[in-house]
Every structure is written in structure tokens, then in C-alpha cells.
Steps between C-alpha positions, in 0.01 A plus 500: 500500500426287806498130422195302621556291808578138425227252584583280799626156408251219532561258787669171422208323664157587637363277775124504551382354830129451558340447837204528731555486877828309470660681795841359590488266202518813285794637700683172444425515125636854468814402693560215254482740205776711651713186530480394134828461310621545145297805389705799390315828525198635682236264636160666525257353753125561474248373751136472386269469799140377476337667797717377788403600851813375678750775420648330192490827303700685762742208536572492124541877477744500792701231320539732199242348266273707282146421609181464298199491731197328351152495654293306247159359577628162379878479562697259284866413462477605135393852598803534723741368241361730232528801730860406573636428154336805343684714759828318437777651288714198414481279192492200735240450774540252783165416659493368855223416743543669835519167685811381316876520553706561186806281444802732463620343173172445315493836323853455365412164345163623373649812340756289318224276365257774397775711339612208285174479303271798421204263468518389863234703679535354849748301706413325823679255727424279797266625773502289815337521840711654777339292777369171357541347844246730668188327368393212280351756261831683458671165451281374217439833327875561487507240223235693306773756427733241343506511120742349252733761347471604137252688282160504671149617415485737794675625813405578858476830683875533562663563165736726304321649199595705200317833506462493124300177522275642774428804287430283195209328675384780731614341824301280734123463485394682816154342501638155589514410870728203424676345201620837372855379426406209268246723324764768443756247377247354260455843340878547488544169323255608229739791434788260441658526845608205713509434875814344648526309828863477614650240729600760759369599845273804476298566813408357835129524569313521829167326447428517875219246465400328823128423465287288270274798428796681342584196289138474387480869401824475302361209302169682445696791356690265270170360373370850435818582305477185287137576416535870425822486299409189301163651409674789327700279269263215424452424131837660418816338361655529849218419747694577818393273791191368324618134515618547860167650596306201369740256663493679836122518498458130422755395763345729761154366427624141519666542841211697649227263377697185582576622853137588571390165353751311715384678815133438416568133427693458826209651694240293314690172532639581844842409371825689467584302184377754238701781659800267529475413130478871413802575718696216341423628151612849602829364640571289190442791262691736731802266500491497121492882496783509753708274276445729202604800715808330648730745322359779719611365839719234661255448789258206451261638765492844341435344160215286639340803664544690173334214314198508733485878458510474121177296507298648786566863406291433189185518716536869601646580157185358341282698740693816410425435134130451575493824699650689207249352255210585730620855552553544125144389424362741758722787387688519831872547556687288752658696783865454587566156651761551771652215696798671666493676834667826595861459606 
């Protein structure tokens, strides 16, 4: 009797890359996957594309990736990640954004960590900007990626995950336009899993931010994420982001109202003094924030700029929260908030 054919062995690792009009940034990401070290066995690469018009699909296919083409009315990163990991065959899924460069040794370290404890659902490392020198926005937002290592409440978009944990919670929530990773991790933690941030390089990121309008849109999106995700878990034992939402809203309101008041007073009194007092207060509080963040950078100027950012970004974050609340009351869904340009 003829024996049934043996099932093909599962890959040692599945890499899911998501993207939308990343162009040569995507090519660079796929090249970095081929250069990774320390993985024995097949590495499966899946590219989930959200309606690119720049040839990204053809580029990924030519590089040997399996391609999932998505054309949703409302594209989200979560949709792409879900399409990718459900196609994947490995027990371990590495998620990457298409504008990143994978460090060749991250997977080896992450696999060692996740294999050591079956309750670790996700392992992530350090993401840093590739070109912080190209704009003040790249320079300050580079420090937004810096987190202390150890067990964390959530991870970012680049992360190694255990397939079993993804299946246990049903994957990412595809309705979220931002904040999908913390929301997913929150559901994983309720299942008894933990999230581990390791003190190892993970990815280089290409923010490619050169204009204030991009910075503003990114902060608006963050505000939307805080509002939408925190609303889901309010009045629960683990009210994810609810305290941060209140704090961000109050700080944003303070800086917006105080700035407008200072400008109005300067015009009324025909004196620059009110604006000068406002600026002095901002600098004092920014220096305090810079001091608290001194472990993130050795550059005093970068830390001061980061301190200013940490306060003034609260204005667009607060506006993003208000926009979400208004849309929710009117039964409308927010469209995708994009701040990046095609490569």
C-alpha cells in the first residue's frame, strides 16, 4: 500500500512585512531579512500590501516573498498583519514594518528568550531611527522608540510573536487605525502571557519626516489611538491608557489655552512680556523633562528638543482625542491618518 506523502516541515520562522507604497524602503527591508543570522531552517517571508501603487507588490514577489494583496476601503496595519500571520506556517512570527531594517542578530536573541518561557507571547528590542540627523523631527522622535528593557505592558509594530498567543486572542483588531499593538498585548496579558523587551538592537526605522504637517498628523493619530483604545477598557481592572488619556488631554488643553492667552495679552498690552513668560515656562518644564529622559541620550540639545516635544505634542494629541469623541458621537469612523510620503 502506498504511504501518504509526508507533510512539509514548518519553517523555523515566518516573517510578515506590511507596507503601503514603501518602494525602495521595502527592498531594503527584504534585503535585511536575508542577512539575518542564527536561524537554522527555512525562513518564510510574507509581504502584506495595503493597496500600493508604486510597484511594491511586484518588488516583493521578485524578491521571493509570498504576497497578500489587500484592497480594503479603510486600510490598517492590523489588517495587513492579520493577513500575513494567518498565511504563515511557523510557530513563531516576526512582524516588521516595510520601512525598517532588521538587525541581523535580533531574531537569534529573541528566539532564545521566547523559547525559554512558554508564557512569553512577544519579544521586542530597540528600534532606532536610521537618519536622525536629517531633520529635527527624526532627531526627537528617535527617542520615542527608547524603552527600558524588561517586562512591558505592550510592544511596537516590530516584534517576534508566538503563534499560539496570536491564535488565543484572535490576532490584531483590524478596526483600529492606530494603537493596535498595545490593544493586542492587553488581550494577551489577560490570557496570562507576558511581553518582553530585550536590551538588544532590533530594527532601524526610516521615519522620513521633514515637515511640521507630518509631525502634526502623527500626533493627531496618537491622540486618536489613546482615545479609541482607552475607551474600550475603561471601567475594567486594567484600564489601558485611560490615565494617560486624561493626562494628555489636560496638558494639551493647558498649553493651547495658555499660548492663546499669552498671545492675546501681548497684543492687548502691546508687550512681548506675556509671550516671553509663556516661553520661559515652557523651557523650564522642558528642561525638567529632558533631565528625566537623560538616560535616553547623551546629547543635551537632543534632550532639550525632546523635552519641548514632550509638552507641545500634547496639543495635537488632545485634538486627536477630541476628533475621535466627536466622530464617535456622530457615528462616523475616522479615515486612515497617514503622515509618510511615498519613497
